[in-house]
GUMAR-725755 format. One record per residue (C-alpha): residue in three letters; y, z negated, x. Coordinates in steps of 0.1 Angstrom, whole numbers, padded with zeros to 4 digits, always signed. Example, Ala and Ser with C-alpha at 12.3 -4.5 7.8 and 13.67 -1.06 7.14 Angstrom:
<nodes>
ALA-0045-0078+0123 SER-0011-0071+0137 
</nodes>
This chain:
<nodes>
MET-0936-0365-1779 VAL-0939-0399-1762 LEU-0925-0402-1726 ILE-0941-0427-1702 MET-0927-0436-1669 SER-0949-0454-1646 LYS-0967-0453-1612 TYR-0999-0435-1603 ASP-1019-0467-1595 ASP-1011-0487-1626 ASN-1044-0491-1646 SER-1026-0505-1677 THR-1007-0473-1682 VAL-1041-0453-1681 TYR-1055-0476-1708 VAL-1024-0470-1731 THR-1027-0432-1726 GLN-1064-0434-1736 TRP-1054-0447-1769 LEU-1027-0420-1773 LEU-1052-0392-1765 HIS-1077-0409-1791 TRP-1050-0406-1817 LYS-1040-0372-1805 VAL-1004-0383-1799 PRO-0984-0359-1777 PHE-0972-0376-1745 GLU-0960-0368-1711 ARG-0965-0392-1682 ILE-0941-0392-1654 ASP-0955-0409-1621 LEU-0925-0419-1603 GLU-0939-0412-1568 GLU-0935-0375-1575 LYS-0904-0355-1568 TYR-0883-0341-1598 LEU-0854-0319-1605 VAL-0831-0323-1635 GLU-0809-0301-1656 ILE-0782-0312-1681 ILE-0769-0289-1708 TYR-0741-0297-1731 GLU-0743-0281-1766 ASN-0710-0282-1785 ASN-0727-0299-1817 ASP-0757-0314-1804 GLY-0744-0332-1774 PHE-0761-0335-1739 ASP-0798-0325-1734 PHE-0814-0336-1702 SER-0845-0320-1687 ILE-0866-0333-1660 CYS-0890-0309-1643 ASN-0914-0303-1613 ASP-0938-0276-1605 GLN-0962-0287-1633 LYS-0940-0297-1662 ARG-0906-0295-1679 ILE-0896-0324-1702 LYS-0866-0322-1725 MET-0852-0354-1737 SER-0843-0338-1771 GLU-0881-0335-1777 VAL-0889-0371-1768 LYS-0893-0395-1798 ALA-0903-0426-1780 VAL-0902-0440-1744 TRP-0923-0465-1725 TYR-0906-0476-1691 ARG-0936-0491-1673 ARG-0922-0493-1638 GLY-0909-0473-1608 ASP-0877-0453-1601 LEU-0869-0416-1609 ASN-0874-0398-1577 LEU-0850-0368-1576 LYS-0852-0342-1549 MET-0827-0343-1522 PRO-0816-0312-1504 ASN-0824-0306-1467 LEU-0792-0312-1447 HIS-0806-0300-1413 PHE-0777-0275-1410 ILE-0752-0303-1406 SER-0751-0312-1369 ASN-0723-0337-1369 GLU-0738-0372-1374 ASN-0708-0388-1390 LEU-0704-0358-1415 LEU-0740-0360-1422 GLN-0739-0395-1432 GLU-0708-0390-1454 VAL-0725-0361-1471 LYS-0758-0382-1477 GLU-0738-0411-1491 HIS-0719-0388-1514 LEU-0751-0371-1527 LEU-0768-0403-1532 ALA-0740-0414-1554 GLU-0742-0382-1574 LYS-0779-0388-1577 ALA-0774-0423-1591 VAL-0750-0410-1618 LEU-0777-0386-1628 GLU-0805-0412-1628 HIS-0783-0437-1648 PHE-0775-0411-1674 PHE-0811-0403-1677 TYR-0821-0440-1683 TYR-0791-0444-1707 LEU-0806-0415-1728 MET-0841-0432-1727 LYS-0825-0463-1740 GLU-0811-0446-1770 LYS-0847-0437-1781 PRO-0872-0462-1796 HIS-0885-0477-1764 ILE-0906-0504-1747 GLY-0890-0517-1716 THR-0861-0502-1698 PHE-0851-0494-1662 HIS-0820-0515-1663 GLU-0839-0545-1673 ARG-0869-0539-1651 ALA-0857-0569-1630 VAL-0839-0600-1642 ASN-0819-0626-1623 LYS-0841-0656-1623 LEU-0813-0680-1621 ARG-0795-0665-1650 VAL-0827-0667-1670 LEU-0833-0703-1662 HIS-0796-0709-1671 GLU-0801-0692-1704 ALA-0833-0709-1712 SER-0819-0744-1705 LYS-0790-0736-1729 LEU-0815-0727-1757 GLY-0833-0761-1752 ILE-0862-0748-1733 GLU-0874-0772-1705 ILE-0872-0758-1671 PRO-0881-0774-1636 GLU-0855-0792-1616 THR-0841-0764-1595 LEU-0821-0763-1562 VAL-0809-0735-1541 ALA-0800-0748-1506 THR-0795-0736-1471 ASP-0802-0769-1451 ARG-0827-0796-1448 GLN-0802-0826-1455 THR-0793-0811-1489 VAL-0829-0808-1498 LEU-0838-0843-1487 SER-0810-0858-1507 TYR-0817-0839-1538 THR-0849-0856-1549 SER-0878-0877-1536 SER-0902-0857-1555 ASP-0925-0831-1540 LEU-0911-0794-1540 ILE-0923-0760-1541 SER-0904-0729-1527 LYS-0903-0695-1544 SER-0885-0661-1540 ILE-0850-0659-1557 TYR-0855-0622-1562 GLU-0890-0606-1564 GLY-0920-0615-1544 LEU-0924-0596-1510 LYS-0956-0576-1503 VAL-0958-0561-1468 ASP-0985-0539-1454 TYR-0987-0548-1416 GLY-1013-0535-1392 THR-1047-0539-1409 GLY-1035-0566-1433 LYS-1016-0571-1466 TYR-0991-0600-1468 THR-0977-0615-1499 LEU-0950-0642-1504 TYR-0964-0669-1528 THR-0950-0698-1545 GLU-0958-0727-1521 LYS-0957-0764-1518 ILE-0936-0774-1489 ASN-0932-0803-1466 LYS-0895-0813-1467 ASN-0896-0831-1434 THR-0907-0800-1415 LEU-0879-0778-1427 PRO-0856-0766-1400 GLU-0820-0781-1401 THR-0805-0748-1415 PHE-0821-0717-1431 PHE-0814-0688-1454 LEU-0806-0695-1490 SER-0839-0707-1506 LEU-0849-0718-1540 PHE-0868-0750-1545 GLN-0882-0766-1576 THR-0899-0800-1581 VAL-0936-0800-1583 ILE-0950-0805-1620 ASP-0983-0822-1627 LYS-1002-0794-1645 GLU-1028-0794-1672 ALA-1029-0756-1671 ASP-1009-0725-1665 ILE-0998-0704-1695 ARG-0993-0666-1693 SER-0977-0652-1724 PHE-0971-0614-1729 TYR-0942-0606-1752 LEU-0940-0574-1772 ASP-0913-0568-1798 GLY-0911-0603-1812 LYS-0947-0613-1808 PHE-0963-0635-1782 TYR-0999-0631-1769 SER-1006-0663-1748 MET-1034-0673-1725 ALA-1043-0706-1709 ILE-1054-0706-1673 ARG-1074-0736-1659 SER-1057-0732-1626 GLN-1062-0770-1617 SER-1100-0765-1615 ARG-1098-0751-1579 GLU-1077-0765-1552 GLN-1066-0730-1540 THR-1049-0723-1574 THR-1033-0757-1581 THR-0998-0746-1570 ASN-1001-0709-1578 PHE-1027-0694-1601 ARG-1024-0660-1584 LYS-1041-0674-1552 TYR-1077-0671-1564 LEU-1105-0657-1543 LYS-1115-0621-1552 GLY-1141-0623-1579 VAL-1138-0660-1583 GLY-1111-0665-1609 ASN-1104-0695-1630 ARG-1114-0698-1668 SER-1090-0682-1690 PHE-1088-0682-1729 PRO-1064-0675-1758 PHE-1038-0700-1764 GLN-1012-0706-1792 LEU-0978-0718-1781 PRO-0960-0740-1806 LYS-0940-0719-1830 THR-0907-0738-1822 LEU-0912-0729-1786 GLU-0920-0693-1794 GLU-0887-0690-1816 LYS-0867-0703-1785 LEU-0885-0680-1760 HIS-0879-0651-1785 ASN-0841-0660-1786 LEU-0842-0660-1747 MET-0857-0626-1746 VAL-0831-0612-1770 LYS-0803-0629-1749 ILE-0815-0613-1717 GLY-0821-0579-1734 LEU-0859-0577-1731 ASN-0882-0564-1757 THR-0913-0568-1735 GLY-0923-0590-1705 SER-0948-0615-1692 LEU-0937-0651-1692 ASP-0951-0679-1670 ILE-0952-0715-1685 ILE-0967-0747-1673 LEU-0985-0771-1697 THR-0980-0806-1683 LYS-1007-0834-1685 GLU-0983-0851-1710 GLY-0983-0821-1733 ARG-0948-0807-1725 PHE-0943-0770-1720 VAL-0921-0759-1689 PHE-0908-0724-1686 LEU-0909-0709-1651 GLU-0898-0672-1654 VAL-0903-0639-1670 ASN-0914-0606-1654 PRO-0902-0576-1674 VAL-0929-0553-1659 GLY-0956-0579-1653 GLN-0992-0571-1654 PHE-1007-0577-1690 GLY-1042-0566-1684 MET-1050-0599-1670 THR-1041-0614-1706 SER-1053-0586-1726 ILE-1089-0584-1714 PRO-1101-0620-1712 CYS-1084-0627-1746 ASN-1094-0596-1765 TYR-1058-0591-1774 PHE-1061-0552-1770 LEU-1024-0551-1759 GLU-1029-0516-1746 LYS-1037-0504-1782 ASN-1007-0524-1795 ILE-0983-0507-1771 ALA-0997-0473-1778 ASN-0993-0480-1815 LYS-0957-0490-1811 LEU-0951-0458-1792 ARG-0966-0435-1819 GLU-0948-0452-1846 PRO-0916-0431-1844 LEU-0937-0399-1845 CYS-0953-0408-1878 THR-0920-0413-1897 
</nodes>
């Protein structure tokens, strides 16, 4: 059996499961918004077995042959503590139970990682600064980068134009009737306040195109995006108007760069992820970041890569041996 961990609104998961259904590969999908209970049994000779269950299903890890961690968190049920009236005691009990829950969750993810797998919970988010550091050590070009908390440091760092981006992951907020997202944006250094919270800045690079490359188990599937054809997407190709995207087409990265990027993925412990790269007007390739759980449909469909089929095929391989 294949185990898939995802979220209910992830279309890419649906397309992968359609291939598994076509090939009659047994699988269970856990949508991580649902509530689950767990059971752990230790057999003297066979070690631990871990079961996860709700009202509809029971999944035993001993029956799982391959795992795809797509995204989300295991959502274990917590007891109702309404009978505890003392607020201080209630808080202490909650903290203790959350710690117990974390141990169970991490053991579950540890057992998943022992199986043939694509993606893992523990590597679902990477430290952007560490990734840039490791990339630079491997000879991969990265943008000039600064983390600062005051305007004077920024002004004295460079005379070049700068963009600002999240150090962690992008923030998406539903507020009132609108949805708000933090984008990578070009900034005016002179209008920065005197001091501000820790912020990541990088020099603006004159682009020929953006490259989005999906990595799966040693192979790259790359796409060029003509982001410079519209003013709105020159800084961030994701800021396109709905239904009015930029031209995208298959692209082959230089083999020497693919080798370095493969070594980077191995170094940071990823066997899948979506990489963002800039192709400069001078023909250089500048690495920006990698998202371990990034969307790959945007690369698969325009380029006819059939990544969903490739992922499903990787998942069924352990069941065929």
